[in-house]
LUMMARMAR-610815 format. One record per residue (C-alpha): x, y, z; residue in one letter; residue number from 1. Coordinates in nm, 4 decimals. Last residue first. Layout:
<atoms>
+----------+----------+----------+-----+-----+
|        x |        y |        z | res |   n |
+----------+----------+----------+-----+-----+
|        X |        Y |        Z |   A | NUM |
...
+----------+----------+----------+-----+-----+
</atoms>
This chain:
<atoms>
+----------+----------+----------+-----+-----+
|        x |        y |        z | res |   n |
+----------+----------+----------+-----+-----+
|  -7.3314 |  15.7062 |  18.4251 |   I | 281 |
|  -7.4021 |  16.0356 |  18.2500 |   E | 280 |
|  -7.0798 |  16.1841 |  18.3818 |   R | 279 |
|  -6.8810 |  15.8860 |  18.2534 |   S | 278 |
|  -7.0346 |  15.9276 |  17.9075 |   T | 277 |
|  -6.9308 |  16.2939 |  17.9009 |   E | 276 |
|  -6.5740 |  16.2049 |  17.9973 |   T | 275 |
|  -6.5572 |  15.9363 |  17.7263 |   V | 274 |
|  -6.6844 |  16.1826 |  17.4659 |   A | 273 |
|  -6.4393 |  16.4514 |  17.5769 |   N | 272 |
|  -6.1496 |  16.2080 |  17.5523 |   K | 271 |
|  -6.2645 |  16.0955 |  17.2080 |   L | 270 |
|  -6.2779 |  16.4555 |  17.0848 |   V | 269 |
|  -5.9384 |  16.5267 |  17.2394 |   Q | 268 |
|  -5.7806 |  16.2228 |  17.0732 |   A | 267 |
|  -5.9234 |  16.3270 |  16.7359 |   A | 266 |
|  -5.7789 |  16.6776 |  16.7695 |   M | 265 |
|  -5.4413 |  16.5332 |  16.8686 |   K | 264 |
|  -5.4419 |  16.2993 |  16.5683 |   E | 263 |
|  -5.5101 |  16.5886 |  16.3303 |   T | 262 |
|  -5.2412 |  16.7997 |  16.4988 |   P | 261 |
|  -4.9937 |  16.5123 |  16.4403 |   L | 260 |
|  -5.0870 |  16.4440 |  16.0771 |   P | 259 |
|  -4.9335 |  16.7494 |  15.9063 |   Q | 258 |
|  -5.0467 |  16.7315 |  15.5424 |   G | 257 |
|  -5.3069 |  17.0011 |  15.5959 |   S | 256 |
|  -5.6642 |  17.0292 |  15.4766 |   L | 255 |
|  -5.7776 |  16.8505 |  15.7896 |   R | 254 |
|  -6.0000 |  16.5459 |  15.8353 |   H | 253 |
|  -6.1126 |  16.4215 |  16.1758 |   V | 252 |
|  -6.3316 |  16.1140 |  16.2108 |   V | 251 |
|  -6.4481 |  15.9994 |  16.5538 |   V | 250 |
|  -6.6181 |  15.7009 |  16.7110 |   W | 249 |
|  -6.7856 |  15.5815 |  17.0293 |   T | 248 |
|  -6.9175 |  15.2298 |  16.9662 |   G | 247 |
|  -6.8254 |  15.0789 |  17.3038 |   D | 246 |
|  -6.5131 |  14.9154 |  17.1548 |   D | 245 |
|  -6.3834 |  15.2596 |  17.0661 |   M | 244 |
|  -6.3800 |  15.3726 |  16.7031 |   A | 243 |
|  -6.1147 |  15.5525 |  16.4997 |   G | 242 |
|  -6.0605 |  15.7669 |  16.1935 |   A | 241 |
|  -5.7758 |  16.0154 |  16.1546 |   F | 240 |
|  -5.7202 |  16.2194 |  15.8399 |   V | 239 |
|  -5.4571 |  16.4390 |  15.6772 |   S | 238 |
|  -5.4553 |  16.6489 |  15.3620 |   A | 237 |
|  -5.2244 |  16.8659 |  15.1522 |   G | 236 |
|  -4.9168 |  16.6582 |  15.0772 |   R | 235 |
|  -5.0685 |  16.3295 |  15.1845 |   T | 234 |
|  -5.1602 |  16.1955 |  15.5271 |   A | 233 |
|  -5.3472 |  15.8970 |  15.6631 |   G | 232 |
|  -5.4755 |  15.7626 |  15.9907 |   D | 231 |
|  -5.6100 |  15.4352 |  16.1187 |   H | 230 |
|  -5.7991 |  15.3342 |  16.4279 |   W | 229 |
|  -5.9238 |  15.0655 |  16.6630 |   R | 228 |
|  -5.9465 |  15.1920 |  17.0209 |   L | 227 |
|  -5.9924 |  14.9820 |  17.3355 |   R | 226 |
|  -5.6175 |  14.9692 |  17.4009 |   G | 225 |
|  -5.4429 |  15.0974 |  17.0911 |   T | 224 |
|  -5.5195 |  14.8911 |  16.7827 |   T | 223 |
|  -5.4265 |  14.9678 |  16.4224 |   Q | 222 |
|  -5.6622 |  14.8522 |  16.1462 |   W | 221 |
|  -5.5144 |  14.6567 |  15.8560 |   S | 220 |
|  -5.5991 |  14.3190 |  16.0103 |   P | 219 |
|  -5.9554 |  14.3515 |  15.8758 |   A | 218 |
|  -6.2391 |  14.4164 |  16.1186 |   P | 217 |
|  -6.4660 |  14.1222 |  16.2058 |   E | 216 |
|  -6.7726 |  14.0872 |  15.9881 |   G | 215 |
|  -6.8649 |  14.2828 |  15.6783 |   L | 214 |
|  -7.1452 |  14.4892 |  15.8334 |   R | 213 |
|  -6.9502 |  14.5279 |  16.1591 |   R | 212 |
|  -7.1890 |  14.8007 |  16.2825 |   E | 211 |
|  -6.9196 |  14.9846 |  16.4781 |   V | 210 |
|  -6.5949 |  14.9045 |  16.2978 |   L | 209 |
|  -6.6808 |  14.8517 |  15.9308 |   L | 208 |
|  -7.0085 |  15.0407 |  15.8968 |   R | 207 |
|  -6.8966 |  15.3131 |  16.1364 |   T | 206 |
|  -6.5624 |  15.3805 |  15.9706 |   L | 205 |
|  -6.6816 |  15.3725 |  15.6109 |   L | 204 |
|  -6.9869 |  15.5828 |  15.6980 |   H | 203 |
|  -6.7579 |  15.8461 |  15.8493 |   A | 202 |
|  -6.5411 |  15.8467 |  15.5372 |   T | 201 |
|  -6.8632 |  15.8619 |  15.3350 |   D | 200 |
|  -6.9529 |  16.1942 |  15.4986 |   R | 199 |
|  -6.5964 |  16.3258 |  15.4774 |   P | 198 |
|  -6.6182 |  16.2739 |  15.1012 |   T | 197 |
|  -6.3688 |  16.0241 |  14.9741 |   A | 196 |
|  -6.0435 |  16.0099 |  14.7781 |   W | 195 |
|  -5.8327 |  15.6968 |  14.7460 |   L | 194 |
|  -5.4617 |  15.6688 |  14.6728 |   G | 193 |
|  -5.3081 |  15.5437 |  14.9939 |   G | 192 |
|  -5.1765 |  15.1893 |  14.9898 |   A | 191 |
|  -5.4095 |  15.0342 |  14.7320 |   P | 190 |
|  -5.3341 |  15.3262 |  14.4923 |   L | 189 |
|  -4.9526 |  15.2965 |  14.5019 |   I | 188 |
|  -4.9442 |  15.1241 |  14.1619 |   A | 187 |
|  -5.0987 |  15.4266 |  13.9929 |   G | 186 |
|  -5.3763 |  15.6534 |  14.1238 |   N | 185 |
|  -5.1530 |  15.8329 |  14.3732 |   M | 184 |
|  -5.0545 |  16.1599 |  14.2062 |   T | 183 |
|  -4.9969 |  16.3986 |  14.4956 |   W | 182 |
|  -5.2429 |  16.6840 |  14.5242 |   P | 181 |
|  -5.1399 |  17.0292 |  14.3920 |   R | 180 |
|  -5.1479 |  17.2643 |  14.6866 |   L | 179 |
|  -5.3845 |  17.5552 |  14.6391 |   H | 178 |
|  -5.2151 |  17.8904 |  14.6856 |   R | 177 |
|  -5.2727 |  18.0699 |  15.0136 |   G | 176 |
|  -4.9557 |  18.2764 |  14.9956 |   L | 175 |
|  -4.7483 |  17.9590 |  15.0411 |   F | 174 |
|  -4.9604 |  17.6464 |  15.0777 |   G | 173 |
|  -5.3276 |  17.5646 |  15.0660 |   R | 172 |
|  -5.4890 |  17.2285 |  15.1254 |   G | 171 |
|  -5.7083 |  17.0414 |  14.8827 |   S | 170 |
|  -6.0807 |  17.0046 |  14.8176 |   L | 169 |
|  -6.2236 |  16.8287 |  14.5140 |   Q | 168 |
|  -6.5636 |  16.8688 |  14.3486 |   N | 167 |
|  -6.4604 |  17.0536 |  14.0323 |   D | 166 |
|  -6.1973 |  16.7905 |  13.9513 |   P | 165 |
|  -6.4572 |  16.5096 |  13.9659 |   P | 164 |
|  -6.3175 |  16.2291 |  14.1829 |   P | 163 |
|  -6.0675 |  15.9781 |  14.0446 |   N | 162 |
|  -5.9413 |  15.7259 |  14.2981 |   S | 161 |
|  -6.2891 |  15.6714 |  14.4384 |   T | 160 |
|  -6.5050 |  15.6811 |  14.7508 |   I | 159 |
|  -6.8413 |  15.8607 |  14.7293 |   A | 158 |
|  -7.0837 |  15.5737 |  14.6674 |   T | 157 |
|  -7.0568 |  15.3721 |  14.9872 |   L | 156 |
|  -7.3444 |  15.1259 |  15.0312 |   D | 155 |
|  -7.1310 |  14.8961 |  15.2493 |   L | 154 |
|  -7.1932 |  14.6006 |  15.0160 |   P | 153 |
|  -7.1160 |  14.8316 |  14.7195 |   A | 152 |
|  -6.7909 |  14.9641 |  14.8673 |   L | 151 |
|  -6.6414 |  14.6338 |  14.9790 |   V | 150 |
|  -6.6661 |  14.3360 |  14.7421 |   H | 149 |
|  -6.7796 |  14.4884 |  14.4132 |   E | 148 |
|  -6.6318 |  14.8363 |  14.4534 |   H | 147 |
|  -6.2973 |  14.7109 |  14.5799 |   L | 146 |
|  -6.2813 |  14.4502 |  14.3052 |   L | 145 |
|  -6.3294 |  14.7155 |  14.0367 |   E | 144 |
|  -6.0721 |  14.9356 |  14.2084 |   E | 143 |
|  -5.8123 |  14.6586 |  14.2093 |   Y | 142 |
|  -5.8573 |  14.5597 |  13.8454 |   P | 141 |
|  -5.9786 |  14.2022 |  13.7830 |   A | 140 |
|  -5.8225 |  13.8577 |  13.7699 |   R | 139 |
|  -5.9247 |  13.7691 |  14.1283 |   A | 138 |
|  -5.5765 |  13.6511 |  14.2301 |   A | 137 |
|  -5.3987 |  13.9073 |  14.0131 |   S | 136 |
|  -5.6015 |  14.1984 |  14.1471 |   A | 135 |
|  -5.5444 |  14.0764 |  14.5020 |   L | 134 |
|  -5.1700 |  14.0465 |  14.4383 |   A | 133 |
|  -5.1512 |  14.3983 |  14.2968 |   A | 132 |
|  -5.3297 |  14.5367 |  14.6031 |   G | 131 |
|  -5.0958 |  14.3477 |  14.8343 |   L | 130 |
|  -4.7864 |  14.4682 |  14.6504 |   L | 129 |
|  -4.8961 |  14.8321 |  14.6842 |   A | 128 |
|  -4.9764 |  14.7527 |  15.0472 |   Y | 127 |
|  -4.6233 |  14.6310 |  15.1106 |   G | 126 |
|  -4.4748 |  14.9388 |  14.9432 |   L | 125 |
|  -4.6702 |  15.1606 |  15.1809 |   N | 124 |
|  -4.4923 |  14.9801 |  15.4613 |   S | 123 |
|  -4.5162 |  15.0079 |  15.8392 |   Y | 122 |
|  -4.2564 |  14.7756 |  15.9920 |   E | 121 |
|  -4.3942 |  14.5130 |  16.2306 |   A | 120 |
|  -4.1365 |  14.2503 |  16.3227 |   K | 119 |
|  -4.1094 |  13.8734 |  16.2979 |   Q | 118 |
|  -4.3442 |  13.7603 |  16.0213 |   G | 117 |
|  -4.1070 |  13.8128 |  15.7317 |   P | 116 |
|  -3.7334 |  13.7784 |  15.8090 |   T | 115 |
|  -3.5322 |  14.0956 |  15.7650 |   G | 114 |
|  -3.5030 |  14.4131 |  15.5584 |   T | 113 |
|  -3.6448 |  14.2845 |  15.2300 |   T | 112 |
|  -3.5629 |  14.4954 |  14.9249 |   F | 111 |
|  -3.2976 |  14.2858 |  14.7499 |   S | 110 |
|  -3.5072 |  13.9718 |  14.7831 |   N | 109 |
|  -3.7914 |  14.1509 |  14.6038 |   L | 108 |
|  -3.6098 |  14.1735 |  14.2720 |   N | 107 |
|  -3.8965 |  14.0480 |  14.0549 |   R | 106 |
|  -4.1502 |  14.2318 |  14.2713 |   V | 105 |
|  -3.9621 |  14.5622 |  14.2604 |   V | 104 |
|  -3.9393 |  14.5511 |  13.8814 |   S | 103 |
|  -4.3094 |  14.4665 |  13.8569 |   D | 102 |
|  -4.3926 |  14.7661 |  14.0750 |   L | 101 |
|  -4.1959 |  14.9969 |  13.8475 |   S | 100 |
|  -4.3715 |  14.8543 |  13.5422 |   G |  99 |
|  -4.7145 |  14.8956 |  13.7028 |   A |  98 |
|  -4.6439 |  15.2626 |  13.7799 |   D |  97 |
|  -4.4443 |  15.4416 |  14.0459 |   F |  96 |
|  -4.3544 |  15.7496 |  13.8431 |   D |  95 |
|  -4.6113 |  15.9834 |  14.0060 |   V |  94 |
|  -4.5524 |  15.8342 |  14.3509 |   Y |  93 |
|  -4.3424 |  16.1006 |  14.5193 |   P |  92 |
|  -4.4837 |  16.4223 |  14.3703 |   D |  91 |
|  -4.2450 |  16.6953 |  14.4917 |   S |  90 |
|  -3.9677 |  16.4711 |  14.6230 |   R |  89 |
|  -3.9628 |  16.2120 |  14.3493 |   R |  88 |
|  -3.9345 |  15.8504 |  14.4572 |   L |  87 |
|  -3.6389 |  15.6297 |  14.3708 |   R |  86 |
|  -3.7273 |  15.3181 |  14.5693 |   P |  85 |
|  -4.0722 |  15.2192 |  14.6987 |   P |  84 |
|  -4.1761 |  15.3331 |  15.0476 |   V |  83 |
|  -4.1764 |  15.2002 |  15.4041 |   R |  82 |
|  -3.9228 |  14.9261 |  15.3473 |   P |  81 |
|  -4.0313 |  14.5586 |  15.3469 |   L |  80 |
|  -3.9980 |  14.3043 |  15.6256 |   A |  79 |
|  -4.3381 |  14.1482 |  15.5447 |   A |  78 |
|  -4.4783 |  14.2241 |  15.8927 |   T |  77 |
|  -4.6966 |  14.5204 |  15.7956 |   H |  76 |
|  -5.0129 |  14.3318 |  15.8974 |   E |  75 |
|  -5.1688 |  14.3315 |  15.5496 |   A |  74 |
|  -4.8395 |  14.2414 |  15.3794 |   L |  73 |
|  -4.7696 |  13.9632 |  15.6276 |   H |  72 |
|  -5.1226 |  13.8296 |  15.5755 |   R |  71 |
|  -5.0647 |  13.8142 |  15.1998 |   L |  70 |
|  -4.7596 |  13.6002 |  15.2636 |   T |  69 |
|  -4.3877 |  13.6793 |  15.2410 |   I |  68 |
|  -4.1547 |  13.3818 |  15.2907 |   G |  67 |
|  -3.9287 |  13.5034 |  15.0116 |   T |  66 |
|  -3.9053 |  13.1416 |  14.8941 |   G |  65 |
|  -3.9652 |  13.1738 |  14.5230 |   V |  64 |
|  -3.8666 |  13.5089 |  14.3769 |   P |  63 |
|  -4.1682 |  13.7331 |  14.3114 |   A |  62 |
|  -4.3641 |  13.7024 |  13.9859 |   P |  61 |
|  -4.6990 |  13.7897 |  14.1510 |   L |  60 |
|  -4.9944 |  13.5715 |  14.2530 |   F |  59 |
|  -4.8521 |  13.2541 |  14.4070 |   Q |  58 |
|  -4.5283 |  13.4438 |  14.4652 |   E |  57 |
|  -4.6988 |  13.6317 |  14.7501 |   L |  56 |
|  -4.7414 |  13.3161 |  14.9531 |   P |  55 |
|  -5.0975 |  13.2266 |  15.0605 |   D |  54 |
|  -5.1521 |  13.2841 |  15.4325 |   D |  53 |
|  -5.4623 |  13.4993 |  15.3936 |   L |  52 |
|  -5.6232 |  13.2477 |  15.1616 |   Q |  51 |
|  -5.7395 |  13.3124 |  14.8076 |   L |  50 |
|  -6.0486 |  13.3210 |  14.5868 |   T |  49 |
|  -6.2346 |  13.1120 |  14.8448 |   G |  48 |
|  -6.5165 |  13.3640 |  14.8779 |   T |  47 |
|  -6.4242 |  13.4465 |  15.2388 |   S |  46 |
|  -6.0626 |  13.5019 |  15.1337 |   A |  45 |
|  -6.1795 |  13.7590 |  14.8805 |   L |  44 |
|  -6.3644 |  13.9382 |  15.1604 |   Q |  43 |
|  -6.0616 |  13.9332 |  15.3893 |   V |  42 |
|  -5.8339 |  14.0798 |  15.1225 |   L |  41 |
|  -6.0941 |  14.3428 |  15.0303 |   L |  40 |
|  -6.1098 |  14.4426 |  15.3967 |   T |  39 |
|  -5.7335 |  14.4845 |  15.3951 |   G |  38 |
|  -5.7553 |  14.7084 |  15.0893 |   T |  37 |
|  -6.0254 |  14.9156 |  15.2590 |   L |  36 |
|  -5.8194 |  14.9282 |  15.5787 |   P |  35 |
|  -5.5272 |  15.0568 |  15.3666 |   K |  34 |
|  -5.7144 |  15.3468 |  15.2016 |   T |  33 |
|  -5.6998 |  15.5281 |  15.5363 |   L |  32 |
|  -5.3426 |  15.5640 |  15.4160 |   S |  31 |
|  -5.4209 |  15.8776 |  15.2205 |   G |  30 |
|  -5.7762 |  16.0071 |  15.2679 |   I |  29 |
|  -5.7668 |  16.2670 |  14.9895 |   Q |  28 |
|  -6.0685 |  16.4950 |  14.9952 |   V |  27 |
|  -6.3897 |  16.4907 |  14.7908 |   F |  26 |
|  -6.6718 |  16.7346 |  14.8541 |   R |  25 |
|  -6.9841 |  16.6229 |  15.0388 |   D |  24 |
|  -6.8985 |  16.7088 |  15.3974 |   L |  23 |
|  -6.7918 |  17.0612 |  15.3017 |   D |  22 |
|  -6.5087 |  17.1964 |  15.5162 |   H |  21 |
|  -6.4896 |  17.2504 |  15.8864 |   G |  20 |
|  -6.6602 |  17.3154 |  16.2119 |   H |  19 |
|  -6.8165 |  17.0279 |  16.4043 |   S |  18 |
|  -7.0538 |  16.7525 |  16.2978 |   V |  17 |
|  -7.2315 |  16.5402 |  16.5565 |   Q |  16 |
|  -7.3573 |  16.1852 |  16.5233 |   P |  15 |
|  -7.5697 |  16.0614 |  16.8156 |   E |  14 |
|  -7.4563 |  15.8423 |  17.1062 |   H |  13 |
|  -7.0810 |  15.8926 |  17.1481 |   S |  12 |
|  -7.0472 |  16.0301 |  16.7994 |   S |  11 |
|  -6.7999 |  16.2377 |  16.6060 |   S |  10 |
|  -6.7538 |  16.4108 |  16.2725 |   L |   9 |
|  -6.4791 |  16.6705 |  16.2516 |   I |   8 |
|  -6.3863 |  16.8658 |  15.9406 |   C |   7 |
|  -6.0816 |  17.0833 |  15.9775 |   A |   6 |
|  -5.9860 |  17.4034 |  15.7985 |   P |   5 |
|  -5.6144 |  17.4646 |  15.7382 |   V |   4 |
|  -5.5731 |  17.8421 |  15.7384 |   Q |   3 |
|  -5.2728 |  17.9812 |  15.5588 |   P |   2 |
|  -4.9884 |  18.1395 |  15.7639 |   M |   1 |
+----------+----------+----------+-----+-----+
</atoms>
């Protein structure tokens, strides 16, 4: 059974780093990309480029009257399926390019599963559409907009869709062989295609949720009680990032595509931090 090293960064008062892989080598962060896309949405709204409740067809060639807004996409209430159609098993998103996305957009009525705005259904497809809509609204590529409106203001330099090949980390599979990372730099990028160093992943979390450098958190974050969080998983990596309303935070990244153990490790770290704080009080 191959080892799946974990990298854990946590803080109740002062940052602490536990066992794991190199903090300054790039790892896939999967759906933790979504809060960045949601933050970009909010930032573009603040500049007047768009409004959160603008209809999707204002920016993409979707059928008129779908009822889907940018806010619905960000909040997973657009009544869209979890993933695009006709994905490969071994490398699911490799064929999901701009043409594939355009085909989905033009036939969107055949993909909706209900009435937008009524029920939350987690959707990678929805975030692919959201990223494309933001690029259309601002007339610039998604990653260029992300850098200008989110990464640069947060002083994050180690988050990208295309890290140097010699500075990447990935999980290991059968007989310890390196797992080939999924191809996610096409149309699916805004939903889960970014890579980051664990160090900048921690900075991303703290600067958005603890320091609130860009204002109130985007609607992309999940909320459980006093915890705001998001996770992500690809073929050979999984991550959990969350912050309590008192500023206690945790980031756990594992070189394994199994998210449940990653979430359990994060929950234990937060539990220990809360217990330690209670003792001090």
